[in-house]
PATIVO-365706 format. One line per 4 residues: number of its first residue (from 1); their letters; for each residue x, y, z of N, C-alpha, C, O. Coordinates in nm, 3 decimals, padded with zeros to 5 digits. Layout:
N
NUM	a	X Y Z X Y Z X Y Z X Y Z | ...
END
This chain:
170
1	xxxx	-01.220 -04.827 00.164 -01.073 -04.757 00.224 -01.119 -04.650 00.307 -01.143 -04.647 00.428 | -01.130 -04.509 00.161 -01.142 -04.434 00.209 -01.216 -04.372 00.373 -01.182 -04.300 00.467 | -01.337 -04.457 00.326 -01.465 -04.391 00.445 -01.454 -04.431 00.555 -01.516 -04.385 00.651 | -01.312 -04.594 00.565 -01.258 -04.574 00.681 -01.101 -04.477 00.728 -01.091 -04.431 00.841
5	xxxx	-01.040 -04.467 00.670 -00.952 -04.305 00.716 -01.058 -04.206 00.739 -01.050 -04.149 00.848 | -01.145 -04.174 00.671 -01.212 -04.035 00.735 -01.283 -04.108 00.857 -01.266 -04.033 00.953 | -01.349 -04.209 00.894 -01.352 -04.215 00.995 -01.291 -04.230 01.132 -01.337 -04.194 01.241 | -01.133 -04.317 01.091 -01.073 -04.281 01.190 -00.999 -04.167 01.258 -00.964 -04.148 01.374
9	xxxx	-00.985 -04.089 01.134 -00.950 -03.937 01.167 -01.035 -03.848 01.209 -01.001 -03.742 01.260 | -01.166 -03.890 01.189 -01.291 -03.848 01.291 -01.281 -03.840 01.414 -01.291 -03.743 01.490 | -01.255 -03.973 01.437 -01.269 -04.051 01.579 -01.129 -04.010 01.642 -01.128 -04.007 01.766 | -01.031 -03.983 01.588 -00.922 -03.908 01.638 -00.892 -03.757 01.671 -00.827 -03.707 01.763
13	xxxx	-00.946 -03.711 01.587 -01.011 -03.546 01.637 -01.099 -03.544 01.751 -01.108 -03.444 01.823 | -01.173 -03.664 01.773 -01.353 -03.642 01.901 -01.174 -03.705 02.002 -01.143 -03.648 02.107 | -01.109 -03.790 01.960 -01.000 -03.838 02.083 -00.880 -03.762 02.133 -00.824 -03.770 02.242 | -00.857 -03.702 02.052 -00.781 -03.532 02.076 -00.878 -03.416 02.143 -00.850 -03.349 02.242
17	xxxx	-00.970 -03.411 02.083 -01.046 -03.302 02.195 -01.074 -03.355 02.300 -01.083 -03.264 02.383 | -01.104 -03.500 02.370 -01.161 -03.522 02.485 -01.035 -03.525 02.573 -01.026 -03.517 02.695 | -00.947 -03.538 02.487 -00.768 -03.545 02.579 -00.781 -03.390 02.616 -00.783 -03.360 02.736 | -00.787 -03.321 02.545 -00.757 -03.188 02.593 -00.836 -03.186 02.667 -00.772 -03.175 02.771
21	xxxx	-00.976 -03.190 02.703 -01.086 -03.186 02.789 -01.028 -03.223 02.947 -01.027 -03.158 03.052 | -00.988 -03.341 02.915 -00.959 -03.427 03.044 -00.784 -03.395 03.098 -00.740 -03.451 03.198 | -00.694 -03.293 03.009 -00.570 -03.230 03.088 -00.657 -03.118 03.103 -00.659 -03.092 03.224 | -00.718 -03.051 03.051 -00.775 -02.943 03.137 -00.815 -02.937 03.248 -00.759 -02.847 03.310
25	xxxx	-00.925 -03.019 03.333 -01.042 -03.071 03.391 -00.861 -03.093 03.528 -00.848 -03.061 03.646 | -00.767 -03.156 03.432 -00.678 -03.227 03.599 -00.621 -03.086 03.571 -00.679 -03.050 03.674 | -00.550 -02.952 03.521 -00.496 -02.916 03.528 -00.540 -02.776 03.618 -00.474 -02.702 03.691 | -00.700 -02.777 03.570 -00.762 -02.697 03.700 -00.759 -02.748 03.832 -00.767 -02.660 03.919
29	xxxx	-00.743 -02.941 03.899 -00.763 -02.925 03.930 -00.657 -02.902 04.049 -00.660 -02.852 04.161 | -00.576 -02.954 03.980 -00.444 -02.959 04.035 -00.410 -02.763 04.047 -00.361 -02.706 04.145 | -00.438 -02.723 03.963 -00.449 -02.535 04.030 -00.501 -02.501 04.126 -00.454 -02.435 04.219 | -00.624 -02.552 04.107 -00.732 -02.527 04.248 -00.666 -02.611 04.399 -00.670 -02.556 04.509
33	xxxx	-00.614 -02.738 04.381 -00.591 -02.757 04.508 -00.485 -02.664 04.540 -00.484 -02.604 04.647 | -00.394 -02.647 04.449 -00.256 -02.607 04.471 -00.260 -02.407 04.542 -00.187 -02.343 04.617 | -00.427 -02.367 04.439 -00.415 -02.223 04.570 -00.497 -02.244 04.721 -00.487 -02.165 04.815 | -00.579 -02.365 04.722 -00.664 -02.373 04.801 -00.546 -02.482 04.934 -00.573 -02.509 05.051
37	xxxx	-00.458 -02.509 04.877 -00.371 -02.512 05.037 -00.207 -02.435 05.021 -00.148 -02.347 05.084 | -00.183 -02.499 04.933 -00.041 -02.442 04.936 00.009 -02.265 04.920 00.095 -02.188 04.964 | -00.122 -02.265 04.818 -00.075 -02.100 04.760 -00.180 -02.017 04.915 -00.154 -01.899 04.933 | -00.257 -02.061 04.985 -00.313 -01.959 05.075 -00.211 -01.917 05.199 -00.199 -01.821 05.275
41	xxxx	-00.140 -02.051 05.175 -00.030 -02.022 05.293 00.043 -01.923 05.265 00.067 -01.830 05.342 | 00.087 -01.935 05.140 00.204 -01.817 05.089 00.182 -01.677 05.110 00.264 -01.588 05.136 | 00.006 -01.670 05.085 -00.056 -01.529 05.038 -00.065 -01.520 04.905 -00.103 -01.412 04.861 | -00.030 -01.644 04.795 -00.032 -01.638 04.695 -00.188 -01.536 04.669 -00.268 -01.495 04.754
45	xxxx	-00.186 -01.519 04.524 -00.336 -01.457 04.520 -00.428 -01.575 04.399 -00.379 -01.611 04.292 | -00.530 -01.606 04.435 -00.606 -01.734 04.406 -00.646 -01.790 04.263 -00.720 -01.887 04.277 | -00.633 -01.774 04.194 -00.700 -01.830 03.992 -00.750 -01.945 04.007 -00.695 -02.055 03.992 | -00.897 -01.908 04.049 -00.944 -02.013 03.985 -00.999 -02.083 03.904 -01.081 -02.173 03.924
49	xxxx	-00.934 -02.027 03.761 -00.930 -02.089 03.611 -00.798 -02.093 03.593 -00.721 -02.014 03.648 | -00.760 -02.193 03.506 -00.654 -02.261 03.486 -00.699 -02.337 03.328 -00.754 -02.448 03.328 | -00.675 -02.280 03.224 -00.752 -02.322 03.078 -00.637 -02.369 03.011 -00.530 -02.308 03.021 | -00.649 -02.479 02.939 -00.506 -02.556 02.858 -00.521 -02.481 02.734 -00.620 -02.458 02.664
53	xxxx	-00.402 -02.450 02.725 -00.392 -02.320 02.551 -00.409 -02.403 02.470 -00.462 -02.340 02.378 | -00.399 -02.534 02.431 -00.485 -02.604 02.316 -00.627 -02.528 02.264 -00.675 -02.466 02.169 | -00.664 -02.590 02.424 -00.788 -02.565 02.383 -00.890 -02.459 02.367 -00.994 -02.443 02.303 | -00.798 -02.377 02.471 -00.830 -02.251 02.483 -00.861 -02.156 02.320 -00.955 -02.098 02.264
57	xxxx	-00.681 -02.194 02.291 -00.673 -02.146 02.124 -00.756 -02.198 02.033 -00.794 -02.119 01.947 | -00.799 -02.317 02.027 -00.916 -02.323 01.948 -01.002 -02.263 01.973 -01.058 -02.240 01.865 | -01.073 -02.202 02.078 -01.220 -02.171 02.139 -01.181 -02.046 02.092 -01.275 -02.003 02.024 | -01.063 -01.941 02.095 -01.032 -01.812 02.111 -01.051 -01.786 01.940 -01.104 -01.685 01.895
61	xxxx	-00.978 -01.943 01.823 -01.000 -01.904 01.698 -01.100 -01.921 01.690 -01.138 -01.816 01.637 | -01.209 -01.997 01.709 -01.323 -02.023 01.634 -01.442 -01.877 01.716 -01.546 -01.856 01.653 | -01.429 -01.826 01.792 -01.481 -01.688 01.814 -01.441 -01.604 01.751 -01.520 -01.515 01.722 | -01.303 -01.596 01.702 -01.235 -01.476 01.647 -01.250 -01.495 01.474 -01.222 -01.409 01.391
65	xxxx	-01.315 -01.658 01.442 -01.386 -01.689 01.286 -01.521 -01.644 01.254 -01.565 -01.619 01.142 | -01.591 -01.636 01.384 -01.690 -01.639 01.386 -01.741 -01.442 01.386 -01.820 -01.402 01.300 | -01.678 -01.340 01.496 -01.639 -01.239 01.455 -01.602 -01.147 01.355 -01.608 -01.024 01.341 | -01.548 -01.276 01.265 -01.477 -01.190 01.147 -01.567 -01.213 01.049 -01.581 -01.115 00.975
69	xxxx	-01.650 -01.333 01.014 -01.742 -01.325 00.956 -01.862 -01.236 01.015 -01.937 -01.175 00.938 | -01.873 -01.231 01.121 -02.005 -01.113 01.189 -01.949 -00.968 01.078 -02.002 -00.914 00.981 | -01.845 -00.951 01.134 -01.820 -00.773 01.019 -01.821 -00.812 00.908 -01.855 -00.730 00.822 | -01.779 -00.969 00.861 -01.808 -00.903 00.665 -01.928 -00.902 00.676 -01.964 -00.790 00.642
73	xxxx	-02.049 -00.989 00.718 -02.171 -00.974 00.698 -02.212 -00.823 00.741 -02.281 -00.770 00.654 | -02.190 -00.749 00.843 -02.261 -00.643 00.860 -02.219 -00.527 00.714 -02.272 -00.458 00.627 | -02.074 -00.574 00.772 -02.065 -00.487 00.593 -02.116 -00.505 00.429 -02.119 -00.414 00.346 | -02.152 -00.637 00.407 -02.197 -00.651 00.337 -02.353 -00.579 00.326 -02.389 -00.504 00.235
77	xxxx	-02.425 -00.619 00.429 -02.525 -00.589 00.452 -02.546 -00.439 00.494 -02.654 -00.428 00.553 | -02.492 -00.343 00.486 -02.441 -00.209 00.491 -02.452 -00.175 00.327 -02.551 -00.114 00.286 | -02.314 -00.229 00.211 -02.315 -00.217 00.160 -02.457 -00.233 00.061 -02.494 -00.145 -00.017 | -02.491 -00.297 00.072 -02.663 -00.367 -00.006 -02.733 -00.233 00.001 -02.766 -00.157 -00.089
81	xxxx	-02.746 -00.223 00.142 -02.835 -00.091 00.158 -02.787 00.060 00.096 -02.872 00.123 00.033 | -02.683 00.103 00.109 -02.674 00.177 00.027 -02.677 00.191 -00.129 -02.702 00.290 -00.198 | -02.637 00.028 -00.176 -02.684 -00.013 -00.270 -02.831 00.037 -00.387 -02.872 00.095 -00.487 | -02.854 -00.036 -00.281 -03.040 -00.036 -00.307 -03.072 00.142 -00.266 -03.123 00.217 -00.349
85	xxxx	-03.044 00.171 -00.172 -03.104 00.293 -00.157 -03.069 00.395 -00.300 -03.163 00.456 -00.351 | -02.927 00.407 -00.360 -02.901 00.455 -00.404 -02.920 00.365 -00.598 -02.838 00.384 -00.689 | -03.054 00.271 -00.611 -03.088 00.239 -00.704 -03.210 00.318 -00.714 -03.242 00.378 -00.817 | -03.291 00.316 -00.588 -03.413 00.382 -00.590 -03.414 00.489 -00.612 -03.514 00.532 -00.671
89	xxxx	-03.309 00.578 -00.578 -03.272 00.738 -00.594 -03.220 00.734 -00.732 -03.227 00.853 -00.765 | -03.175 00.671 -00.830 -03.126 00.681 -00.935 -03.274 00.635 -01.004 -03.306 00.698 -01.104 | -03.376 00.517 -00.952 -03.518 00.527 -01.032 -03.589 00.637 -01.044 -03.604 00.703 -01.147 | -03.656 00.669 -00.877 -03.673 00.833 -00.907 -03.677 00.921 -00.985 -03.776 00.975 -01.034
93	xxxx	-03.489 00.957 -01.013 -03.446 01.056 -01.068 -03.474 00.999 -01.231 -03.464 01.089 -01.314 | -03.499 00.901 -01.270 -03.456 00.859 -01.386 -03.621 00.871 -01.449 -03.640 00.920 -01.560 | -03.741 00.819 -01.360 -03.904 00.858 -01.342 -03.929 01.023 -01.372 -04.012 01.077 -01.445 | -03.842 01.069 -01.302 -03.905 01.230 -01.319 -03.814 01.268 -01.482 -03.864 01.344 -01.565
97	xxxx	-03.711 01.215 -01.500 -03.638 01.291 -01.671 -03.730 01.174 -01.771 -03.724 01.182 -01.893 | -03.779 01.114 -01.731 -03.906 01.051 -01.782 -04.011 01.149 -01.818 -04.060 01.192 -01.922 | -04.025 01.167 -01.696 -04.184 01.261 -01.749 -04.127 01.406 -01.784 -04.214 01.467 -01.846 | -04.012 01.483 -01.766 -04.002 01.577 -01.798 -03.979 01.591 -01.942 -04.023 01.692 -01.998
101	xxxx	-03.904 01.485 -02.023 -03.896 01.465 -02.142 -04.024 01.451 -02.188 -04.063 01.508 -02.289 | -04.109 01.359 -02.103 -04.267 01.340 -02.241 -04.286 01.461 -02.230 -04.317 01.501 -02.342 | -04.285 01.520 -02.179 -04.363 01.675 -02.099 -04.302 01.758 -02.199 -04.379 01.839 -02.252 | -04.160 01.757 -02.245 -04.116 01.857 -02.364 -04.118 01.834 -02.496 -04.080 01.912 -02.582
105	xxxx	-04.180 01.683 -02.519 -04.161 01.683 -02.639 -04.308 01.676 -02.690 -04.338 01.658 -02.808 | -04.418 01.696 -02.563 -04.573 01.715 -02.641 -04.570 01.882 -02.644 -04.656 01.949 -02.701 | -04.450 01.942 -02.570 -04.494 02.090 -02.574 -04.409 02.128 -02.717 -04.428 02.234 -02.777 | -04.357 02.073 -02.740 -04.231 02.100 -02.911 -04.306 02.055 -02.970 -04.322 01.935 -02.988
109	xxxx	-04.382 02.161 -03.023 -04.472 02.138 -03.165 -04.394 02.218 -03.325 -04.430 02.203 -03.441 | -04.285 02.297 -03.274 -04.217 02.323 -03.402 -04.127 02.264 -03.464 -04.127 02.259 -03.587 | -04.079 02.235 -03.424 -03.913 02.105 -03.415 -03.947 01.953 -03.425 -03.954 01.884 -03.324 | -03.961 01.918 -03.514 -04.014 01.734 -03.516 -03.912 01.676 -03.462 -03.935 01.591 -03.375
113	xxxx	-03.736 01.716 -03.510 -03.671 01.622 -03.474 -03.671 01.662 -03.331 -03.746 01.582 -03.277 | -03.637 01.725 -03.263 -03.613 01.747 -03.132 -03.698 01.666 -03.069 -03.667 01.568 -03.001 | -03.826 01.711 -03.096 -03.989 01.630 -03.023 -03.902 01.505 -03.038 -03.861 01.477 -02.925 | -03.855 01.415 -03.133 -03.820 01.288 -03.134 -03.730 01.281 -03.057 -03.739 01.197 -02.967
117	xxxx	-03.646 01.342 -03.064 -03.473 01.319 -02.955 -03.569 01.328 -02.806 -03.591 01.240 -02.722 | -03.611 01.462 -02.811 -03.719 01.448 -02.667 -03.766 01.283 -02.619 -03.733 01.231 -02.512 | -03.851 01.220 -02.727 -03.932 01.087 -02.689 -03.836 01.007 -02.618 -03.846 00.950 -02.509 | -03.679 01.019 -02.754 -03.580 00.926 -02.756 -03.540 00.897 -02.603 -03.556 00.785 -02.554
121	xxxx	-03.496 00.986 -02.545 -03.413 01.049 -02.445 -03.486 00.987 -02.349 -03.426 00.905 -02.279 | -03.671 01.020 -02.318 -03.727 00.974 -02.225 -03.766 00.853 -02.228 -03.759 00.803 -02.116 | -03.826 00.743 -02.349 -03.772 00.616 -02.345 -03.666 00.531 -02.294 -03.672 00.425 -02.232 | -03.530 00.626 -02.349 -03.410 00.524 -02.252 -03.398 00.550 -02.149 -03.319 00.477 -02.090
125	xxxx	-03.462 00.662 -02.065 -03.418 00.735 -01.913 -03.598 00.584 -01.877 -03.578 00.516 -01.777 | -03.703 00.560 -01.933 -03.790 00.504 -01.873 -03.737 00.294 -01.908 -03.815 00.206 -01.870 | -03.639 00.267 -01.960 -03.579 00.157 -02.004 -03.514 00.106 -01.875 -03.532 00.023 -01.785 | -03.402 00.231 -01.929 -03.298 00.202 -01.757 -03.385 00.188 -01.583 -03.364 00.138 -01.473
129	xxxx	-03.491 00.271 -01.658 -03.573 00.279 -01.445 -03.663 00.112 -01.474 -03.718 00.052 -01.381 | -03.662 00.064 -01.604 -03.735 -00.082 -01.593 -03.572 -00.190 -01.541 -03.552 -00.277 -01.456 | -03.513 -00.144 -01.612 -03.414 -00.243 -01.587 -03.334 -00.236 -01.414 -03.290 -00.338 -01.361 | -03.329 -00.126 -01.362 -03.332 -00.111 -01.266 -03.431 -00.152 -01.151 -03.403 -00.179 -01.034
133	xxxx	-03.515 -00.150 -01.193 -03.617 -00.186 -01.105 -03.660 -00.369 -01.073 -03.744 -00.412 -00.994 | -03.558 -00.456 -01.175 -03.589 -00.574 -01.171 -03.459 -00.612 -01.077 -03.429 -00.730 -01.059 | -03.390 -00.516 -01.024 -03.270 -00.577 -00.963 -03.341 -00.536 -00.843 -03.243 -00.534 -00.769 | -03.437 -00.503 -00.770 -03.409 -00.477 -00.674 -03.484 -00.511 -00.546 -03.453 -00.484 -00.430
137	xxxx	-03.604 -00.584 -00.600 -03.598 -00.703 -00.536 -03.529 -00.817 -00.522 -03.560 -00.889 -00.427 | -03.448 -00.848 -00.590 -03.365 -00.988 -00.546 -03.257 -00.895 -00.471 -03.161 -00.960 -00.429 | -03.252 -00.767 -00.448 -03.122 -00.701 -00.360 -03.159 -00.710 -00.226 -03.077 -00.733 -00.136 | -03.320 -00.688 -00.201 -03.382 -00.631 -00.094 -03.432 -00.771 -00.055 -03.489 -00.775 00.054
141	xxxx	-03.420 -00.897 -00.128 -03.398 -01.026 -00.066 -03.292 -01.059 -00.018 -03.295 -01.096 00.099 | -03.180 -01.058 -00.080 -03.034 -01.091 -00.046 -03.028 -00.992 00.095 -03.004 -01.054 00.199 | -03.043 -00.870 00.106 -03.040 -00.759 00.261 -03.117 -00.837 00.347 -03.091 -00.822 00.466 | -03.217 -00.928 00.311 -03.301 -01.000 00.417 -03.227 -01.093 00.440 -03.212 -01.103 00.562
145	xxxx	-03.175 -01.165 00.387 -03.149 -01.326 00.407 -02.941 -01.311 00.479 -02.857 -01.394 00.513 | -02.945 -01.178 00.469 -02.781 -01.130 00.515 -02.844 -01.106 00.678 -02.806 -01.172 00.774 | -02.933 -01.013 00.683 -03.032 -01.026 00.829 -03.028 -01.171 00.930 -02.975 -01.208 01.035 | -03.114 -01.221 00.831 -03.152 -01.306 00.909 -03.003 -01.429 00.942 -02.990 -01.497 01.044
149	xxxx	-02.918 -01.426 00.837 -02.793 -01.481 00.854 -02.729 -01.388 00.998 -02.666 -01.456 01.078 | -02.737 -01.309 01.014 -02.607 -01.212 01.112 -02.727 -01.233 01.223 -02.668 -01.272 01.324 | -02.856 -01.227 01.248 -02.902 -01.230 01.357 -02.916 -01.364 01.459 -02.893 -01.378 01.579 | -02.982 -01.489 01.320 -03.001 -01.581 01.368 -02.845 -01.681 01.316 -02.808 -01.755 01.408
153	xxxx	-02.794 -01.686 01.243 -02.688 -01.787 01.199 -02.587 -01.796 01.341 -02.571 -01.873 01.436 | -02.531 -01.665 01.292 -02.406 -01.602 01.390 -02.469 -01.589 01.531 -02.377 -01.569 01.611 | -02.583 -01.592 01.589 -02.651 -01.582 01.735 -02.627 -01.738 01.759 -02.600 -01.788 01.868 | -02.636 -01.786 01.676 -02.679 -01.931 01.754 -02.516 -01.998 01.757 -02.478 -02.072 01.848
157	xxxx	-02.431 -01.956 01.642 -02.358 -02.005 01.650 -02.201 -01.980 01.748 -02.102 -02.035 01.796 | -02.277 -01.849 01.731 -02.180 -01.769 01.906 -02.232 -01.841 02.033 -02.150 -01.868 02.120 | -02.357 -01.873 02.050 -02.423 -01.958 02.177 -02.369 -02.081 02.194 -02.339 -02.119 02.307 | -02.350 -02.155 02.092 -02.299 -02.279 02.063 -02.157 -02.314 02.105 -02.126 -02.420 02.161
161	xxxx	-02.063 -02.200 02.068 -01.944 -02.222 02.080 -01.887 -02.163 02.221 -01.770 -02.172 02.260 | -02.001 -02.098 02.292 -02.018 -02.038 02.474 -02.056 -02.174 02.516 -01.995 -02.254 02.586 | -02.179 -02.184 02.453 -02.189 -02.360 02.553 -02.097 -02.479 02.563 -02.106 -02.573 02.641 | -02.004 -02.455 02.465 -01.954 -02.578 02.420 -01.811 -02.549 02.521 -01.738 -02.636 02.568
165	xxxx	-01.795 -02.366 02.539 -01.648 -02.396 02.583 -01.703 -02.378 02.790 -01.629 -02.397 02.886 | -01.815 -02.348 02.791 -01.909 -02.389 02.931 -01.861 -02.496 02.960 -01.765 -02.535 03.027 | -01.969 -02.557 02.878 -01.940 -02.720 02.921 -01.793 -02.771 02.927 -01.764 -02.837 03.027 | -01.707 -02.752 02.844 -01.522 -02.774 02.898 -01.512 -02.733 02.992 -01.499 -02.820 03.078
169	xx	-01.511 -02.594 03.044 -01.430 -02.564 03.169 -01.517 -02.655 03.266 -01.454 -02.727 03.344 | -01.647 -02.658 03.269 -01.717 -02.730 03.397 -01.642 -02.846 03.409 -01.668 -02.927 03.498
END
């Protein structure tokens, strides 16, 4: 019973869309007829395009949603790039600090306690470095995925909406 309701609702939506297209086509033909016959005799400005508000609203709404999604994905992609760059800078700084503290621990001969502290600090930076390095590759993969989504999926969606709009107008 549930499947029949879904099928009816889907067919109703398709029917509504077809009626909206038919209505728009009818309105355009009436508008063109008016402009070509009566409107030209009164010197009225020609308007060759008249779009039904329901269908045009659907297209505008779809384009706005796609545009908002595009902005969100671009923002996410830029933020991920910043995060990756910051993590790479942090990793490089931790490598430098690890090397510095290890060199200082080797140079320190007199104070064994200070030497052990230098080694522990160097090891701590090294562990942090390794921990951050684990996340770089997944973040780069995520950035690539966002780029692919932005260039292909969003572009294809915009093209599909524009194509449907062109077919609807014709």
